[in-house]
N, C-alpha and C positions, 0 to 999 in steps of 0.2 A: 219870832214865832212865840205864841203865847203858851202858858203852862198847860192848859187842857188840850191845845192843838198838838203839842209835843207828846203828851201822854197818848193821844189817839194815834199819832204817827208811830210811836214806839210799839203800841199794841199791834198795829198792822204789820210792822216789821217782824215782831216776835212770831206772829202767826205764820207769816210767809216763810221765815227761816226755819221754823219748826216743821212746816209742811215740806220744805225742801229736804230736810234731813230726817224725815219720818221713817224711811225704810231702814236706815242704819241705826236709829234710836240714839243718835249722838246728842240731840237736843230735843227735849220733850216739853210741850205745853199742853195741859189737860183740856183747856177750853178757852173760848174767847174771853170769858170773865176772868180766868186765871192770868191770861195775857194782859188784860187791863189792870188787874191787881198788881202784877209784876211791874208794869210800867209806872204805876203810881208809887209803889215802894221804891223803885229805882230812882224816881224823881226826888223823893224825900231823902234817900240816902245820898244822892248826888248833891243835895243842898246842905246836908248836915255833916256827913262823914267824909266825903271826898276832899273838901278843902283841908281838913286835918291830915289826911293821908298824903295829899299832895305836898303839904308843907314839910312833913317828915321825910318824904322821898325826893325832895328838891335836889339834893346833891347828885343822886344817881340819875335823876331826870336830866339834869344839865350834862352829866357825863355821857349819857346815851343820846344826846341831842334831841330830847323829847320823846324818844321811842318808848321809854318806860311808862308813859301815860297810857299806852295801850294795855299794859299789864295792870295798871290801876283800874282801868275800865273793866277788865276781866274780873278783877277782885270785887268790884262793885256788883257785877252780875252774879258772882258766886254768893255774895252777901244777900242779894235779892232772892236767890234760890233758897237760901237758908231761912229767910224771914217769911217767904210765901209758902214754903213747904216743898221739900224735894220730891214729894209724890206728885205735885202739881206742875212744877217748873224746875227742870234739872238739866245738867250737862253731864255727858259721859266722862269728860276729863277736863283738866284745866286748859289744855290746848284747844278744846272745843269752845270753851268760854272766851278764849282769846280771839278765835275766828269769829264768833258771834259779835264780840265787842268791835272788831274791825268792820264787820258788815253794818252794824247799827251806826257806828260813827260815820262811815262813808255815806250811808243813806241819809242820816240827819244833816250832814254837811251839804249834800246836794239839795235836799228839800229846803233847808234854811236859806241857801243862796237863792233858790227860786222865790221864796217868800220875800226876801229883801229886794230882789230885782222887780218884783211885781208892784211893790210900794212906791217905787220911783217914778 
């Protein structure tokens, strides 16, 4: 899946998850454009910051059989919230960012596998 396709997919996922949790206020996205900006910032952070964090956390990631990568994804979402602005894109708790990280990861895995199978 290409760069812009992944950003578009993440934008749609952010809007859908924010809509799902809109009554509780656990995850908030101000607008479609803020979801797009958050997707773009997340892609940049995943390219620049995540490899460094992954390298530092490699021992605990091995110890937890890779489950710590979910926490790293949640940290990346929290950093995205910080850079985009917590008034526009925020989580009520770190647990909520873990849940959104799991949802985004599962959706991206399903969509990526669909794109790969379509190319064959």
